[in-house]
C-alpha positions in Angstrom: 0.0 0.0 0.0 1.3 3.5 -0.9 1.0 6.4 1.4 1.3 9.2 -1.2 0.8 8.9 -5.0 1.2 11.8 -7.4 -0.8 11.4 -10.6 0.4 13.3 -13.8 -1.9 13.1 -16.8 -1.8 14.5 -20.3 1.8 15.8 -20.3 1.6 16.0 -24.1 5.4 16.3 -24.6 5.8 19.6 -22.7 9.1 19.4 -20.9 9.1 22.7 -18.9 5.7 22.0 -17.4 6.7 18.4 -16.5 10.0 19.7 -14.9 8.0 22.2 -12.8 5.7 19.4 -11.4 8.6 17.0 -10.8 10.3 19.7 -8.7 7.2 20.0 -6.4 8.2 18.7 -2.9 5.1 16.5 -2.7 5.9 14.9 -6.1 9.6 14.4 -5.2 8.5 12.8 -1.9 5.7 10.6 -3.3 6.0 6.9 -3.0 4.8 6.5 -6.6 4.3 8.7 -9.7 1.5 7.5 -12.0 1.4 8.7 -15.6 -2.1 8.4 -17.0 -1.5 8.6 -20.7 -1.0 11.1 -23.5 2.5 11.5 -22.3 4.6 12.4 -25.4 2.3 13.5 -28.2 3.5 17.1 -28.3 6.5 19.3 -29.2 9.2 17.7 -27.0 8.5 13.9 -27.1 12.0 12.5 -26.8 13.0 14.8 -24.0 9.9 14.1 -22.0 10.1 10.3 -22.3 13.8 10.4 -21.4 13.1 12.5 -18.3 10.3 10.1 -17.2 12.4 7.0 -17.9 15.0 8.4 -15.4 12.4 8.1 -12.6 12.8 4.3 -12.9 10.5 2.2 -10.7 9.1 5.3 -9.0 7.0 5.9 -12.1 4.0 3.7 -13.2 3.0 4.3 -16.8 -0.4 3.9 -18.4 -1.1 4.1 -22.1 -3.7 6.5 -23.7 -5.0 7.2 -27.1 -1.9 9.4 -27.7 0.5 6.5 -27.1 -1.6 4.3 -29.4 -1.5 6.9 -32.2 2.2 7.6 -31.8 3.0 3.9 -32.2 0.7 3.6 -35.2 2.1 6.8 -36.8 5.6 5.6 -36.3 4.6 2.5 -38.3 3.2 4.6 -41.1 -0.5 5.1 -40.1 -1.0 8.9 -39.9 -2.4 10.3 -36.6 -5.1 12.9 -36.3 -2.8 15.8 -35.4 0.3 17.2 -37.1 2.2 17.4 -33.8 1.6 13.7 -33.2 2.8 12.7 -36.7 5.9 14.9 -36.2 6.5 13.5 -32.7 6.1 9.9 -33.8 8.9 10.5 -36.4 11.3 11.7 -33.6 11.0 8.7 -31.3 13.7 6.1 -30.9 12.9 2.5 -31.4 13.2 1.8 -27.7 10.7 4.5 -26.9 8.2 3.2 -29.4 8.5 -0.2 -27.9 7.9 1.1 -24.4 4.8 3.0 -25.5 3.5 0.0 -27.4 3.7 -2.1 -24.2 1.9 0.2 -21.8 -1.1 -1.2 -20.0 -4.5 0.6 -20.5 -5.0 0.7 -16.7 -3.3 -0.1 -13.4 -4.7 -0.8 -9.9 -3.0 -0.4 -6.6 -3.8 0.4 -3.0 -3.5 3.9 -1.4 -3.7 4.6 2.3 -7.1 6.2 3.1 -8.5 5.4 -0.4 -8.2 1.6 -0.7 -8.1 0.2 -4.2 -7.5 2.8 -6.9 -7.7 2.2 -10.6 -5.9 4.6 -13.0 -6.7 4.8 -16.7 -6.5 7.4 -19.4 -10.1 8.1 -20.4 -12.3 5.3 -18.9 -11.5 1.8 -17.7 -12.8 0.3 -20.9 -11.7 2.8 -23.6 -8.7 5.2 -24.0 -10.7 8.0 -25.7 -14.2 7.7 -24.3 -15.6 11.0 -22.9 -16.9 11.3 -19.4 -17.1 14.7 -17.7 -17.7 16.3 -14.4 -21.4 16.8 -15.3 -21.9 13.4 -17.1 -25.2 11.8 -15.9 -25.0 8.9 -13.5 -26.3 6.3 -15.9 -23.5 7.3 -18.3 -20.9 6.7 -15.5 -22.6 3.4 -14.6 -22.2 2.3 -18.3 -18.5 3.1 -18.4 -17.9 1.5 -15.0 -19.8 -1.7 -15.8 -17.7 -4.7 -14.9 -15.4 -2.8 -12.6 -14.5 -4.8 -9.5 -16.6 -3.7 -6.5 -13.4 -3.2 -4.4 -12.2 -0.4 -6.6 -13.4 2.6 -4.7 -11.6 5.3 -6.6 -11.1 5.8 -10.4 -8.5 8.2 -11.7 -9.0 9.2 -15.4 -7.6 12.0 -17.6 -8.1 12.7 -21.3 -10.3 15.7 -21.0 -7.7 18.1 -19.5 -10.1 19.5 -16.8 -9.6 18.7 -13.1 -12.4 17.5 -11.0 -13.5 15.2 -8.2 -17.0 13.8 -7.8 -18.9 10.9 -6.3 -20.5 8.4 -8.7 -22.8 6.0 -6.7 -20.3 5.8 -3.8 -17.3 5.6 -6.0 -14.9 8.5 -6.1 -13.8 9.8 -9.5 -10.8 12.0 -10.0 -9.5 13.8 -13.0 -6.1 15.4 -12.3 -6.3 17.8 -15.3 -3.5 18.2 -17.7 0.2 19.0 -17.3 0.9 20.3 -20.8 -2.5 21.2 -22.4 -4.7 22.6 -19.6 -8.2 23.8 -20.3 -9.5 26.4 -17.9 -6.3 28.0 -16.7 -2.6 28.0 -17.3 -0.1 26.1 -15.1 0.4 22.4 -14.8 -2.4 20.5 -13.1 -2.0 17.2 -11.2 -3.4 15.2 -8.3 -2.0 13.9 -5.0 -3.6 10.8 -3.6 -3.5 9.6 0.0 -5.1 9.8 2.5 -7.6 11.9 0.6 -7.4 13.6 -2.8 -5.9 16.9 -3.5 -6.1 18.6 -6.9 -2.9 20.7 -7.4 -1.9 23.4 -9.8 1.8 24.1 -10.3 2.6 27.6 -11.5 5.6 28.2 -13.7 6.9 30.9 -16.0 4.7 30.4 -19.0 6.4 33.1 -21.1 9.8 31.4 -20.6 8.3 27.9 -21.2 6.8 29.1 -24.5 10.0 30.6 -25.6 11.9 27.4 -24.6 9.5 25.1 -26.5 9.8 27.3 -29.6 13.6 27.3 -29.4 14.2 23.7 -28.5 11.5 21.8 -30.4 11.9 21.0 -34.1 8.2 21.0 -34.6 7.5 23.6 -37.3 4.5 25.1 -35.5 6.0 24.8 -32.0 5.7 28.5 -31.1 2.0 28.7 -32.1 1.3 25.3 -30.4 2.9 26.5 -27.1 1.1 29.8 -27.2 -2.3 28.1 -27.6 -1.9 25.3 -25.1 0.6 26.5 -22.4 -1.3 29.7 -22.1 -4.6 27.7 -21.9 -6.4 29.7 -24.6 -9.3 27.3 -24.2 -11.5 27.6 -21.2 -13.2 24.7 -19.4 -16.5 26.1 -20.7 -15.2 25.9 -24.2 -14.0 22.4 -23.7 -17.2 21.2 -22.1 -19.2 22.6 -25.0 -17.1 20.6 -27.5 -16.8 17.4 -25.5 -20.3 17.3 -24.0 -22.0 15.8 -27.1 -19.5 13.0 -27.1 -20.6 11.7 -23.7 -23.9 10.6 -25.1 -26.0 13.5 -23.6 
């Protein structure tokens, strides 16, 4: 059983944001760091993967739709976004192999929370949409078949942090490290004995300049300006994502 677990989701290949979170005392002291998918599909994929690999056994990796698309794009099947196609071409063979082998979900015990399942989008699908205001029967549908002993589910994918109860089960979305919707900074979660949603502030101007200077992605400056500055609000994102949760 772990006493403290830091959950980092949707890093999207943004090294300055990742470094800021890894420098947080509560992340540095955590027993485990869980990465819940969409780790490297962004402007600094190689650097982010190397930085995370250096964590060794302290990091537990989960695959998301971003990992699946990077692996496919590396094999010649184009991804949905230009940055993903570019990122896939940068990856080394060992990095592609690691991403291809990632599990879709992991389960472990946390003090105060019991059995916790971490996935990317939902336990059954790596790009399914569930939101803070999704109806209870929608949550029941995506949680069908989940073991009763799993009392907490941590999911990312939508880049908006929240906690809510779903028929006695706690659901946590840590938000996004590299592509936050609703406010700049790097969003993450600390588990044990309860749940804390955290926001790490960092110098966004300097980070945008660094991504533009260090990434070989042709549109790196514009990409960083859009996502690191959180140009899209949570209201914008909910309006776009809402129809995809079956409402």
